[in-house]
N, C-alpha and C positions, 0 to 999 in steps of 0.2 A: 585368717589363715591358720590352719592347725599347726601346732608345734611339731617339728620334726624330732624324732627320737632314734630313728634308724641310722646307723653309722654310714657316712658317705663312702663310696668306693673311690678308688684311685683316680678314675676319670673325673668324677665330680670334684674332687679336691683340686685337680689341675684346672678345672673350669673356674673354681672359686678364686684361684690366684689370678686368673685372667680378668675377672670382674673387679677384683680389689684394686683400688686406686691408692697409690703411695704419694704422700706429699711431705715436704720438709716443714720445719717450723717457720722458716722465712716465707714460704708460700702460704701457710696458714695466716701469718701476720698480715700478708698482703690482702688476703680474702677478707679478713676482719676490718682492715683499714678501708677497703673499698665498699664495705657494707653488704658484701655477698651474704645472702641468707644461709642459714644452716644452724646446726647445733654442735657444740663442742662437748663430746662425751668423755669424761675422765673416768678411767677404770682402775685407778689406784685405790689404796685403802683410805678410809676416812681420816686417819692420822696424817697421811701424806698430804691429803687434800687440805686439811686445816693448816698445815705448815706453809704451803705455797700452792697457788692455783691460778689458772687463767680466769680473769673475771668473766662471769656469765656461764662458765662451764657447769654441766650437769654431772653430778657424781653418781655413778652406779659401779661400785667395786666389782671387779671381775668375778669374785666369788658369789655375788648376788645377781649376776646377769641373767641366769636361767630363771630365777624366781621373779625377776622384774622385766622379763622379756616383752610382755605386752606393752608396758610403759615405754620401753626403749623403741619398740617398733613404731609407736605413735609419735615419737619426737619429730619435729619438723626437720626436714633434710635439706641438704645433704648432712650426713653425720661425719664429723671429724673426730676420730677416736684417738685418744692419747693416754699414755701412762708416763712412767719416769724415763724409760730408755727405749721403748718401742716394741718390747717383747710381749707384754700382756695385751697391749693394744692390737697387736697382730692376731693374737688368739681370739680376742673379742671381735675383731673385724671379720675374721673368717667365720666365726660362729654366727654372726648376724647375717652374713651372706648365705650361709647354709640354711638359715631360718627364713630366707626370702627377701631380705633387705638388699637392695642393689646400689644405693647411693652412699656407700661407705668409703671413707678415706682414712687410711692408717697414717698417723703422724709418726713417721718412721724413726725420728730422732728422739722423740719423747721430750718431756718437760726439762730434762737436763740441758737441752740445747735451746730452749725457749729464751728469747731476748726481749720479748714484748712485755707489756704490763702484767703484773701479778698482784694478787691480794692474799691475805692470810687471815686466820681466825675461824671461829666456829660459824656455822650457818646462822643467818639472821632471820 
């Protein structure tokens, strides 16, 4: 699918908000515990990711999302997009929907509300 570069009009933006699914950290934890397939996409900075992350999350900082779009579009879905507080993940989620991905879930509370398991340290 070709990359979109034209800015969306107001009607398109409204449609993207209709497609976007919002979930809480508790709902994401339930999905992980039940073995629901999907990918957790962390759009924070690498420094934030090293400090604390959800095990198995894929790091693609928001600033790199456009450059790594093909990689992200190929991730097995659904995508559960999170950041620290839910703002960057909302931007990333809407961008991915604009680019054609429809199985996007914004984790609206962000990692600051996550009570599930975490890990830290550099990539292995």
